[in-house]
PyMOL commands that place a pseudoatom at each C-alpha (Angstrom):
pseudoatom trace, name=CA, resn=UNK, resi=1, chain=A, elem=C, hetatm=0, pos=[-8.655, 2.013, 47.978]
pseudoatom trace, name=CA, resn=UNK, resi=2, chain=A, elem=C, hetatm=0, pos=[-7.330, 2.066, 44.439]
pseudoatom trace, name=CA, resn=UNK, resi=3, chain=A, elem=C, hetatm=0, pos=[-7.435, 4.914, 41.935]
pseudoatom trace, name=CA, resn=UNK, resi=4, chain=A, elem=C, hetatm=0, pos=[-7.860, 3.907, 38.284]
pseudoatom trace, name=CA, resn=UNK, resi=5, chain=A, elem=C, hetatm=0, pos=[-5.778, 6.104, 35.963]
pseudoatom trace, name=CA, resn=UNK, resi=6, chain=A, elem=C, hetatm=0, pos=[-6.100, 4.784, 32.436]
pseudoatom trace, name=CA, resn=UNK, resi=7, chain=A, elem=C, hetatm=0, pos=[-5.117, 1.124, 32.642]
pseudoatom trace, name=CA, resn=UNK, resi=8, chain=A, elem=C, hetatm=0, pos=[-3.148, 1.564, 35.864]
pseudoatom trace, name=CA, resn=UNK, resi=9, chain=A, elem=C, hetatm=0, pos=[-4.582, 0.854, 39.329]
pseudoatom trace, name=CA, resn=UNK, resi=10, chain=A, elem=C, hetatm=0, pos=[-2.786, 2.822, 42.021]
pseudoatom trace, name=CA, resn=UNK, resi=11, chain=A, elem=C, hetatm=0, pos=[-3.014, 2.005, 45.715]
pseudoatom trace, name=CA, resn=UNK, resi=12, chain=A, elem=C, hetatm=0, pos=[-4.036, 5.042, 47.748]
pseudoatom trace, name=CA, resn=UNK, resi=13, chain=A, elem=C, hetatm=0, pos=[-2.905, 5.543, 51.336]
pseudoatom trace, name=CA, resn=UNK, resi=14, chain=A, elem=C, hetatm=0, pos=[-5.824, 5.471, 53.821]
pseudoatom trace, name=CA, resn=UNK, resi=15, chain=A, elem=C, hetatm=0, pos=[-5.614, 9.191, 54.733]
pseudoatom trace, name=CA, resn=UNK, resi=16, chain=A, elem=C, hetatm=0, pos=[-5.565, 10.256, 51.087]
pseudoatom trace, name=CA, resn=UNK, resi=17, chain=A, elem=C, hetatm=0, pos=[-8.307, 7.717, 50.308]
pseudoatom trace, name=CA, resn=UNK, resi=18, chain=A, elem=C, hetatm=0, pos=[-10.581, 9.395, 52.846]
pseudoatom trace, name=CA, resn=UNK, resi=19, chain=A, elem=C, hetatm=0, pos=[-9.962, 12.801, 51.239]
pseudoatom trace, name=CA, resn=UNK, resi=20, chain=A, elem=C, hetatm=0, pos=[-10.721, 11.365, 47.796]
pseudoatom trace, name=CA, resn=UNK, resi=21, chain=A, elem=C, hetatm=0, pos=[-13.974, 9.851, 49.107]
pseudoatom trace, name=CA, resn=UNK, resi=22, chain=A, elem=C, hetatm=0, pos=[-14.946, 13.281, 50.428]
pseudoatom trace, name=CA, resn=UNK, resi=23, chain=A, elem=C, hetatm=0, pos=[-14.080, 14.845, 47.065]
pseudoatom trace, name=CA, resn=UNK, resi=24, chain=A, elem=C, hetatm=0, pos=[-16.149, 12.267, 45.191]
pseudoatom trace, name=CA, resn=UNK, resi=25, chain=A, elem=C, hetatm=0, pos=[-19.182, 12.866, 47.422]
pseudoatom trace, name=CA, resn=UNK, resi=26, chain=A, elem=C, hetatm=0, pos=[-18.936, 16.683, 47.341]
pseudoatom trace, name=CA, resn=UNK, resi=27, chain=A, elem=C, hetatm=0, pos=[-21.398, 18.482, 45.057]
pseudoatom trace, name=CA, resn=UNK, resi=28, chain=A, elem=C, hetatm=0, pos=[-19.744, 20.185, 42.118]
pseudoatom trace, name=CA, resn=UNK, resi=29, chain=A, elem=C, hetatm=0, pos=[-20.524, 23.457, 40.457]
pseudoatom trace, name=CA, resn=UNK, resi=30, chain=A, elem=C, hetatm=0, pos=[-20.729, 22.615, 36.768]
pseudoatom trace, name=CA, resn=UNK, resi=31, chain=A, elem=C, hetatm=0, pos=[-21.753, 24.527, 33.708]
pseudoatom trace, name=CA, resn=UNK, resi=32, chain=A, elem=C, hetatm=0, pos=[-24.530, 23.309, 31.426]
pseudoatom trace, name=CA, resn=UNK, resi=33, chain=A, elem=C, hetatm=0, pos=[-21.865, 22.501, 28.806]
pseudoatom trace, name=CA, resn=UNK, resi=34, chain=A, elem=C, hetatm=0, pos=[-20.306, 19.805, 30.952]
pseudoatom trace, name=CA, resn=UNK, resi=35, chain=A, elem=C, hetatm=0, pos=[-23.446, 18.112, 32.243]
pseudoatom trace, name=CA, resn=UNK, resi=36, chain=A, elem=C, hetatm=0, pos=[-23.287, 14.380, 31.801]
pseudoatom trace, name=CA, resn=UNK, resi=37, chain=A, elem=C, hetatm=0, pos=[-26.004, 11.938, 30.836]
pseudoatom trace, name=CA, resn=UNK, resi=38, chain=A, elem=C, hetatm=0, pos=[-27.711, 10.279, 33.809]
pseudoatom trace, name=CA, resn=UNK, resi=39, chain=A, elem=C, hetatm=0, pos=[-26.278, 6.842, 32.970]
pseudoatom trace, name=CA, resn=UNK, resi=40, chain=A, elem=C, hetatm=0, pos=[-22.639, 7.996, 32.724]
pseudoatom trace, name=CA, resn=UNK, resi=41, chain=A, elem=C, hetatm=0, pos=[-20.308, 7.586, 35.711]
pseudoatom trace, name=CA, resn=UNK, resi=42, chain=A, elem=C, hetatm=0, pos=[-18.870, 10.988, 36.693]
pseudoatom trace, name=CA, resn=UNK, resi=43, chain=A, elem=C, hetatm=0, pos=[-15.116, 11.541, 36.642]
pseudoatom trace, name=CA, resn=UNK, resi=44, chain=A, elem=C, hetatm=0, pos=[-13.455, 12.212, 39.976]
pseudoatom trace, name=CA, resn=UNK, resi=45, chain=A, elem=C, hetatm=0, pos=[-11.291, 14.734, 38.114]
pseudoatom trace, name=CA, resn=UNK, resi=46, chain=A, elem=C, hetatm=0, pos=[-13.520, 16.019, 35.297]
pseudoatom trace, name=CA, resn=UNK, resi=47, chain=A, elem=C, hetatm=0, pos=[-11.949, 17.726, 32.320]
pseudoatom trace, name=CA, resn=UNK, resi=48, chain=A, elem=C, hetatm=0, pos=[-12.936, 20.862, 30.485]
pseudoatom trace, name=CA, resn=UNK, resi=49, chain=A, elem=C, hetatm=0, pos=[-14.646, 18.908, 27.712]
pseudoatom trace, name=CA, resn=UNK, resi=50, chain=A, elem=C, hetatm=0, pos=[-17.915, 17.154, 28.552]
pseudoatom trace, name=CA, resn=UNK, resi=51, chain=A, elem=C, hetatm=0, pos=[-17.612, 13.415, 29.264]
pseudoatom trace, name=CA, resn=UNK, resi=52, chain=A, elem=C, hetatm=0, pos=[-13.802, 13.586, 29.415]
pseudoatom trace, name=CA, resn=UNK, resi=53, chain=A, elem=C, hetatm=0, pos=[-11.466, 13.306, 32.402]
pseudoatom trace, name=CA, resn=UNK, resi=54, chain=A, elem=C, hetatm=0, pos=[-8.914, 15.930, 33.303]
pseudoatom trace, name=CA, resn=UNK, resi=55, chain=A, elem=C, hetatm=0, pos=[-5.886, 15.678, 31.012]
pseudoatom trace, name=CA, resn=UNK, resi=56, chain=A, elem=C, hetatm=0, pos=[-2.616, 14.331, 32.410]
pseudoatom trace, name=CA, resn=UNK, resi=57, chain=A, elem=C, hetatm=0, pos=[-0.926, 17.733, 31.990]
pseudoatom trace, name=CA, resn=UNK, resi=58, chain=A, elem=C, hetatm=0, pos=[-3.749, 19.593, 33.739]
pseudoatom trace, name=CA, resn=UNK, resi=59, chain=A, elem=C, hetatm=0, pos=[-3.754, 16.986, 36.523]
pseudoatom trace, name=CA, resn=UNK, resi=60, chain=A, elem=C, hetatm=0, pos=[0.031, 17.335, 36.960]
pseudoatom trace, name=CA, resn=UNK, resi=61, chain=A, elem=C, hetatm=0, pos=[-0.304, 21.137, 36.958]
pseudoatom trace, name=CA, resn=UNK, resi=62, chain=A, elem=C, hetatm=0, pos=[-2.914, 20.961, 39.732]
pseudoatom trace, name=CA, resn=UNK, resi=63, chain=A, elem=C, hetatm=0, pos=[-0.732, 18.599, 41.767]
pseudoatom trace, name=CA, resn=UNK, resi=64, chain=A, elem=C, hetatm=0, pos=[2.246, 20.934, 41.315]
pseudoatom trace, name=CA, resn=UNK, resi=65, chain=A, elem=C, hetatm=0, pos=[0.193, 23.883, 42.620]
pseudoatom trace, name=CA, resn=UNK, resi=66, chain=A, elem=C, hetatm=0, pos=[-0.219, 21.878, 45.827]
pseudoatom trace, name=CA, resn=UNK, resi=67, chain=A, elem=C, hetatm=0, pos=[3.472, 21.044, 46.028]
pseudoatom trace, name=CA, resn=UNK, resi=68, chain=A, elem=C, hetatm=0, pos=[3.100, 17.455, 44.763]
pseudoatom trace, name=CA, resn=UNK, resi=69, chain=A, elem=C, hetatm=0, pos=[5.508, 16.365, 42.055]
pseudoatom trace, name=CA, resn=UNK, resi=70, chain=A, elem=C, hetatm=0, pos=[4.368, 13.282, 40.115]
pseudoatom trace, name=CA, resn=UNK, resi=71, chain=A, elem=C, hetatm=0, pos=[7.587, 12.757, 38.139]
pseudoatom trace, name=CA, resn=UNK, resi=72, chain=A, elem=C, hetatm=0, pos=[9.612, 11.216, 41.016]
pseudoatom trace, name=CA, resn=UNK, resi=73, chain=A, elem=C, hetatm=0, pos=[6.895, 8.605, 41.548]
pseudoatom trace, name=CA, resn=UNK, resi=74, chain=A, elem=C, hetatm=0, pos=[6.684, 7.865, 37.829]
pseudoatom trace, name=CA, resn=UNK, resi=75, chain=A, elem=C, hetatm=0, pos=[10.457, 7.417, 37.814]
pseudoatom trace, name=CA, resn=UNK, resi=76, chain=A, elem=C, hetatm=0, pos=[10.592, 5.324, 40.985]
pseudoatom trace, name=CA, resn=UNK, resi=77, chain=A, elem=C, hetatm=0, pos=[7.792, 2.925, 40.026]
pseudoatom trace, name=CA, resn=UNK, resi=78, chain=A, elem=C, hetatm=0, pos=[9.565, 1.162, 37.133]
pseudoatom trace, name=CA, resn=UNK, resi=79, chain=A, elem=C, hetatm=0, pos=[12.798, 0.992, 39.134]
pseudoatom trace, name=CA, resn=UNK, resi=80, chain=A, elem=C, hetatm=0, pos=[10.901, -0.711, 41.961]
pseudoatom trace, name=CA, resn=UNK, resi=81, chain=A, elem=C, hetatm=0, pos=[9.488, -3.186, 39.430]
pseudoatom trace, name=CA, resn=UNK, resi=82, chain=A, elem=C, hetatm=0, pos=[13.008, -3.777, 38.080]
pseudoatom trace, name=CA, resn=UNK, resi=83, chain=A, elem=C, hetatm=0, pos=[14.022, -4.937, 41.561]
pseudoatom trace, name=CA, resn=UNK, resi=84, chain=A, elem=C, hetatm=0, pos=[11.296, -7.607, 41.362]
pseudoatom trace, name=CA, resn=UNK, resi=85, chain=A, elem=C, hetatm=0, pos=[11.413, -8.713, 37.721]
pseudoatom trace, name=CA, resn=UNK, resi=86, chain=A, elem=C, hetatm=0, pos=[14.182, -9.583, 35.268]
pseudoatom trace, name=CA, resn=UNK, resi=87, chain=A, elem=C, hetatm=0, pos=[14.737, -6.918, 32.577]
pseudoatom trace, name=CA, resn=UNK, resi=88, chain=A, elem=C, hetatm=0, pos=[13.546, -9.214, 29.769]
pseudoatom trace, name=CA, resn=UNK, resi=89, chain=A, elem=C, hetatm=0, pos=[10.239, -9.843, 31.575]
pseudoatom trace, name=CA, resn=UNK, resi=90, chain=A, elem=C, hetatm=0, pos=[9.866, -6.178, 32.524]
pseudoatom trace, name=CA, resn=UNK, resi=91, chain=A, elem=C, hetatm=0, pos=[10.520, -5.020, 28.945]
pseudoatom trace, name=CA, resn=UNK, resi=92, chain=A, elem=C, hetatm=0, pos=[7.861, -7.340, 27.572]
pseudoatom trace, name=CA, resn=UNK, resi=93, chain=A, elem=C, hetatm=0, pos=[5.370, -6.630, 30.357]
pseudoatom trace, name=CA, resn=UNK, resi=94, chain=A, elem=C, hetatm=0, pos=[5.619, -2.842, 30.053]
pseudoatom trace, name=CA, resn=UNK, resi=95, chain=A, elem=C, hetatm=0, pos=[6.292, -2.815, 26.311]
pseudoatom trace, name=CA, resn=UNK, resi=96, chain=A, elem=C, hetatm=0, pos=[9.552, -0.897, 26.643]
pseudoatom trace, name=CA, resn=UNK, resi=97, chain=A, elem=C, hetatm=0, pos=[12.888, -1.431, 24.932]
pseudoatom trace, name=CA, resn=UNK, resi=98, chain=A, elem=C, hetatm=0, pos=[15.159, -3.951, 26.634]
pseudoatom trace, name=CA, resn=UNK, resi=99, chain=A, elem=C, hetatm=0, pos=[17.811, -1.243, 27.134]
pseudoatom trace, name=CA, resn=UNK, resi=100, chain=A, elem=C, hetatm=0, pos=[15.289, 0.801, 29.118]
pseudoatom trace, name=CA, resn=UNK, resi=101, chain=A, elem=C, hetatm=0, pos=[14.509, -2.193, 31.330]
pseudoatom trace, name=CA, resn=UNK, resi=102, chain=A, elem=C, hetatm=0, pos=[18.245, -2.891, 31.756]
pseudoatom trace, name=CA, resn=UNK, resi=103, chain=A, elem=C, hetatm=0, pos=[18.765, 0.722, 32.796]
pseudoatom trace, name=CA, resn=UNK, resi=104, chain=A, elem=C, hetatm=0, pos=[16.007, 0.412, 35.408]
pseudoatom trace, name=CA, resn=UNK, resi=105, chain=A, elem=C, hetatm=0, pos=[17.556, -2.841, 36.664]
pseudoatom trace, name=CA, resn=UNK, resi=106, chain=A, elem=C, hetatm=0, pos=[20.919, -1.070, 36.936]
pseudoatom trace, name=CA, resn=UNK, resi=107, chain=A, elem=C, hetatm=0, pos=[19.313, 1.678, 39.042]
pseudoatom trace, name=CA, resn=UNK, resi=108, chain=A, elem=C, hetatm=0, pos=[17.648, -0.985, 41.181]
pseudoatom trace, name=CA, resn=UNK, resi=109, chain=A, elem=C, hetatm=0, pos=[21.093, -2.630, 41.514]
pseudoatom trace, name=CA, resn=UNK, resi=110, chain=A, elem=C, hetatm=0, pos=[19.627, -6.060, 41.019]
pseudoatom trace, name=CA, resn=UNK, resi=111, chain=A, elem=C, hetatm=0, pos=[21.649, -8.943, 39.567]
pseudoatom trace, name=CA, resn=UNK, resi=112, chain=A, elem=C, hetatm=0, pos=[19.558, -11.356, 37.508]
pseudoatom trace, name=CA, resn=UNK, resi=113, chain=A, elem=C, hetatm=0, pos=[22.387, -13.713, 36.491]
pseudoatom trace, name=CA, resn=UNK, resi=114, chain=A, elem=C, hetatm=0, pos=[20.950, -16.585, 38.605]
pseudoatom trace, name=CA, resn=UNK, resi=115, chain=A, elem=C, hetatm=0, pos=[17.602, -16.211, 36.837]
pseudoatom trace, name=CA, resn=UNK, resi=116, chain=A, elem=C, hetatm=0, pos=[19.270, -16.227, 33.423]
pseudoatom trace, name=CA, resn=UNK, resi=117, chain=A, elem=C, hetatm=0, pos=[21.331, -19.304, 34.320]
pseudoatom trace, name=CA, resn=UNK, resi=118, chain=A, elem=C, hetatm=0, pos=[18.182, -21.133, 35.450]
pseudoatom trace, name=CA, resn=UNK, resi=119, chain=A, elem=C, hetatm=0, pos=[16.398, -20.211, 32.206]
pseudoatom trace, name=CA, resn=UNK, resi=120, chain=A, elem=C, hetatm=0, pos=[19.281, -21.472, 30.085]
pseudoatom trace, name=CA, resn=UNK, resi=121, chain=A, elem=C, hetatm=0, pos=[19.414, -24.700, 32.112]
pseudoatom trace, name=CA, resn=UNK, resi=122, chain=A, elem=C, hetatm=0, pos=[15.630, -25.177, 31.722]
pseudoatom trace, name=CA, resn=UNK, resi=123, chain=A, elem=C, hetatm=0, pos=[15.784, -24.475, 27.999]
pseudoatom trace, name=CA, resn=UNK, resi=124, chain=A, elem=C, hetatm=0, pos=[18.671, -26.889, 27.449]
pseudoatom trace, name=CA, resn=UNK, resi=125, chain=A, elem=C, hetatm=0, pos=[16.907, -29.615, 29.440]
pseudoatom trace, name=CA, resn=UNK, resi=126, chain=A, elem=C, hetatm=0, pos=[19.502, -29.581, 32.208]
pseudoatom trace, name=CA, resn=UNK, resi=127, chain=A, elem=C, hetatm=0, pos=[18.735, -30.297, 35.812]
for i in range(1, 127): cmd.bond("trace and resi %d" % i, "trace and resi %d" % (i + 1))
show_as sticks, trace
zoom trace
């Protein structure tokens, strides 16, 4: 199961996926102000405003009340990507400054010199 948060698709562990399925199927007590049109897909985490999802801050606050801290995962995710991708590719892919991507690569302790050498050789027409 994947959870769509904005443009990001996050893999959900099977146990948590089952709990989220139960949450999605559970009837909700809602006020008349937040009723949605029949053709609109309901949010798994509805916000205070009608037709809007729960804000990121409110979602993080609810997670924190249950002892779940999202910041370590948000910090670890780009570092994990930096172990798989060169900083120049990562910076372009995630639209971050190259220094940020280099910092993540440093934390991942990954050396991309072989990749850079291959790119220079390819560019110069070497074999």
